[in-house]
DRENTIVO-299664 format. One record per residue (C-alpha): residue number from 1; x, y, z; residue in one letter. Coordinates in pm, whole numbers, plus 50000, padded with zeros to 5 digits. Example, Ala and Ser with C-alpha at 12.3 -4.5 7.8 and 13.67 -1.06 7.14 Angstrom:
// residues 2
1 | 51230 | 49550 | 50780 | a
2 | 51367 | 49894 | 50714 | s
END
This chain:
// residues 150
1 | 66065 | 06888 | 77487 | m
2 | 65803 | 06622 | 77410 | y
3 | 65804 | 06356 | 77145 | s
4 | 65532 | 06194 | 76939 | t
5 | 65560 | 05849 | 76786 | i
6 | 65298 | 05706 | 76556 | n
7 | 65174 | 05366 | 76663 | y
8 | 64989 | 05201 | 76375 | p
9 | 64680 | 04993 | 76448 | y
10 | 64721 | 04623 | 76368 | d
11 | 64431 | 04398 | 76465 | l
12 | 64634 | 04083 | 76395 | q
13 | 64910 | 04206 | 76626 | n
14 | 64653 | 04266 | 76901 | m
15 | 64505 | 03919 | 76853 | r
16 | 64848 | 03754 | 76871 | m
17 | 64949 | 03928 | 77194 | s
18 | 64963 | 03706 | 77502 | a
19 | 65065 | 03738 | 77865 | p
20 | 65407 | 03617 | 77975 | l
21 | 65355 | 03257 | 78093 | k
22 | 65585 | 02968 | 78174 | a
23 | 65579 | 02634 | 78353 | p
24 | 65664 | 02639 | 78724 | v
25 | 65657 | 02368 | 78989 | a
26 | 65537 | 02376 | 79349 | v
27 | 65572 | 02067 | 79567 | n
28 | 65659 | 01862 | 79258 | g
29 | 65345 | 01962 | 79065 | i
30 | 65407 | 02146 | 78735 | v
31 | 65158 | 02405 | 78611 | f
32 | 65150 | 02722 | 78401 | e
33 | 65202 | 03054 | 78576 | c
34 | 65157 | 03411 | 78451 | t
35 | 65437 | 03658 | 78530 | f
36 | 65256 | 03990 | 78566 | d
37 | 65440 | 04312 | 78651 | s
38 | 65098 | 04482 | 78662 | g
39 | 64982 | 04269 | 78955 | a
40 | 65070 | 04419 | 79292 | s
41 | 65083 | 04081 | 79468 | v
42 | 65092 | 03714 | 79371 | s
43 | 64760 | 03530 | 79347 | v
44 | 64628 | 03181 | 79279 | m
45 | 64288 | 03023 | 79298 | n
46 | 64176 | 02804 | 79585 | e
47 | 64147 | 02490 | 79371 | g
48 | 64512 | 02507 | 79266 | l
49 | 64620 | 02585 | 79624 | a
50 | 64439 | 02270 | 79741 | r
51 | 64609 | 02057 | 79471 | k
52 | 64946 | 02192 | 79586 | l
53 | 64871 | 02119 | 79952 | g
54 | 64916 | 02482 | 80058 | l
55 | 64826 | 02595 | 80409 | q
56 | 64699 | 02940 | 80511 | y
57 | 64865 | 03146 | 80782 | n
58 | 64541 | 03302 | 80917 | g
59 | 64591 | 03643 | 80756 | d
60 | 64356 | 03779 | 80490 | q
61 | 64359 | 04074 | 80253 | m
62 | 64122 | 04229 | 80002 | h
63 | 64226 | 04246 | 79639 | l
64 | 64099 | 04515 | 79405 | i
65 | 64077 | 04434 | 79034 | g
66 | 64109 | 04650 | 78725 | f
67 | 63740 | 04732 | 78761 | d
68 | 63818 | 04894 | 79101 | s
69 | 63580 | 04650 | 79270 | m
70 | 63694 | 04506 | 79601 | q
71 | 63677 | 04127 | 79609 | r
72 | 63601 | 03909 | 79908 | e
73 | 63909 | 03871 | 80129 | p
74 | 64162 | 03612 | 80022 | c
75 | 64366 | 03389 | 80249 | n
76 | 64745 | 03407 | 80254 | i
77 | 64987 | 03119 | 80206 | s
78 | 65347 | 03206 | 80292 | v
79 | 65673 | 03071 | 80153 | d
80 | 65514 | 02887 | 79862 | v
81 | 65815 | 02706 | 79706 | p
82 | 65803 | 02806 | 79338 | f
83 | 66064 | 02630 | 79126 | r
84 | 66133 | 02821 | 78803 | i
85 | 66385 | 02689 | 78550 | a
86 | 66514 | 02469 | 78833 | g
87 | 66568 | 02761 | 79075 | h
88 | 66371 | 02788 | 79399 | l
89 | 66213 | 03132 | 79453 | r
90 | 65949 | 03120 | 79729 | s
91 | 65661 | 03368 | 79739 | e
92 | 65377 | 03470 | 79971 | h
93 | 65053 | 03422 | 79776 | v
94 | 64694 | 03546 | 79807 | c
95 | 64457 | 03254 | 79761 | i
96 | 64129 | 03358 | 79601 | q
97 | 63813 | 03155 | 79655 | a
98 | 63691 | 02984 | 79338 | n
99 | 63419 | 03198 | 79181 | q
100 | 63239 | 02905 | 79017 | r
101 | 63247 | 02525 | 79014 | p
102 | 63509 | 02371 | 78785 | n
103 | 63695 | 02702 | 78761 | q
104 | 64017 | 02681 | 78561 | k
105 | 64328 | 02701 | 78779 | d
106 | 64538 | 03016 | 78765 | y
107 | 64853 | 03149 | 78923 | c
108 | 64999 | 03498 | 78888 | i
109 | 65339 | 03599 | 79019 | l
110 | 65318 | 03973 | 79084 | g
111 | 65535 | 04266 | 79185 | m
112 | 65615 | 04138 | 79535 | t
113 | 65790 | 03842 | 79370 | w
114 | 65956 | 04056 | 79099 | f
115 | 66101 | 04294 | 79361 | r
116 | 66208 | 04022 | 79605 | a
117 | 66428 | 03854 | 79345 | y
118 | 66537 | 04140 | 79118 | g
119 | 66344 | 03998 | 78822 | v
120 | 66381 | 04169 | 78484 | s
121 | 66132 | 04134 | 78198 | v
122 | 66253 | 04126 | 77837 | y
123 | 65961 | 04218 | 77615 | l
124 | 66146 | 04163 | 77285 | h
125 | 66158 | 03787 | 77345 | n
126 | 65890 | 03749 | 77614 | n
127 | 66124 | 03618 | 77885 | t
128 | 66224 | 03696 | 78241 | i
129 | 66562 | 03688 | 78409 | s
130 | 66662 | 03680 | 78776 | f
131 | 66989 | 03657 | 78972 | p
132 | 67095 | 03303 | 79060 | i
133 | 67407 | 03370 | 79267 | s
134 | 67450 | 03509 | 79618 | l
135 | 67726 | 03731 | 79750 | r
136 | 67790 | 03926 | 80070 | r
137 | 67736 | 04302 | 80079 | d
138 | 67986 | 04529 | 80264 | p
139 | 67791 | 04468 | 80588 | f
140 | 67809 | 04089 | 80557 | g
141 | 67448 | 04032 | 80453 | a
142 | 67377 | 03780 | 80176 | l
143 | 67235 | 03944 | 79864 | i
144 | 67167 | 03828 | 79510 | f
145 | 67449 | 03899 | 79267 | d
146 | 67277 | 04081 | 78977 | p
147 | 67559 | 03987 | 78741 | n
148 | 67480 | 03612 | 78745 | v
149 | 67128 | 03560 | 78605 | r
150 | 66901 | 03280 | 78483 | a
END
């Protein structure tokens, strides 16, 4: 059985839509970050990475955008210490070269970050939630307790 639901067109609703963004801090510097469950990995531009004092580990990878075009390879910075709502959740980030002078800084936390920390997205109020407590599994390994969330 299939269902059909009418979805009325509303130009104002489309114009008011915005990505999920929030302030984060890395190395004591606060900036706005986009939380994007459609991004396979986390990405920031080279200018922001420089401001944050990030180092590259020598690895590179190619990113492919929505237009299916492969970009020049980006450098990787590992264990970038993102502080979100006071909680430290490090991530490995692809650093894209600035495409033009004076490019606006950007940072996107993608699916690698969402999966690593059990992040949930709540679309009704445009928020995220993630576990903030650790417990031991039956084998003694530390895991996030999904019942205690920020």
